[in-house]
N, C-alpha and C positions, 0 to 999 in steps of 0.2 A: 357380819362381813364388813370390813373396812374398805371404803372406796379410796383409790389412789387418784388424787387430783393434783395436777401440776399447777403451780402458781405462775401464771403467764408473765406477770411483771418481773418476777425474780429470774425467770429463764431468759427472757429477751430484753432485759433492761441494760442498755448500753448508754452510759452518759458520756459527755465530752471528756470528762476528767479520767475516764477509763482508757481512753486511747493513748498510745505512746506519743510523747512530745517529739518535736523535731530534733531536739538534742539527743533523745534516746535513739531515734532512728539513725542519726548521724553516728552515734557510738556503735550501733550494730553494723552499719555500713563500713566503718573503720575496721571492725573485727571480722568482716566477711571472708577475707582470704584465709584466716586461721580457721574459721568455722568450716569452710570447704575442705581445707587440708585435713581437719579432724574427721570429716565425713569420709574422705578417701581412705584414711587410716582404718576407720571402723569397717568399711567395705572390705578392705584387704584382710582384716582379722576375721570377719564373718565368713569369708570364703574358705578359710583354713580351719574352721571349727570342727568339721566332721570328717576330716581326712588329714593324712600326713602331708605337710607342705612340700610341694615339689620345689625344684630349683627356681622356677619362674615365680612361684608363690613367695619364696623367700626374698627374691629381688623386689617383688612388688611391695612386700612389707617393709623392707629397708628403705626403698624409695619414698614410701608414704610416711615413715617415721622421720626421715630426713627433711621432707617437705614440711611436716607439721612443726618440727623443731625450728626450722628456718623461719617459718611464719611467726612462731612465738618470739623468737629473738628479734625479728623485725618489728613486731608490735611493741615489745618491751623497750627497744631502742628508739622508737619514734619520738621525736621531740614534742613536748606539750606546748603548743603555741598559745593557746587560750583555754581557760577552763570552760567547760560546757555548762550552760545554765540548767537548772533542774537536778543537779547532782549526778548527771550521767557523764561518765568518762571512763 
């Protein structure tokens, strides 16, 4: 019989270099409206998976698609004022 033993150092080892940098956090914050719009779109799609979409469902899907597309356009057209250190952007 083989014993299953966890390696505690490997499971709980978090070094400072594993944490996201402030530049990476800024990049995520910049993309947060798009992330939230995509989550709303996924929610609208999940609702309609097991049934035929009603008129309200179709409107919800169209609205979520338009919002996600608008956020993608806004993010793509946002001017780059300075490059973020650490390669995040």
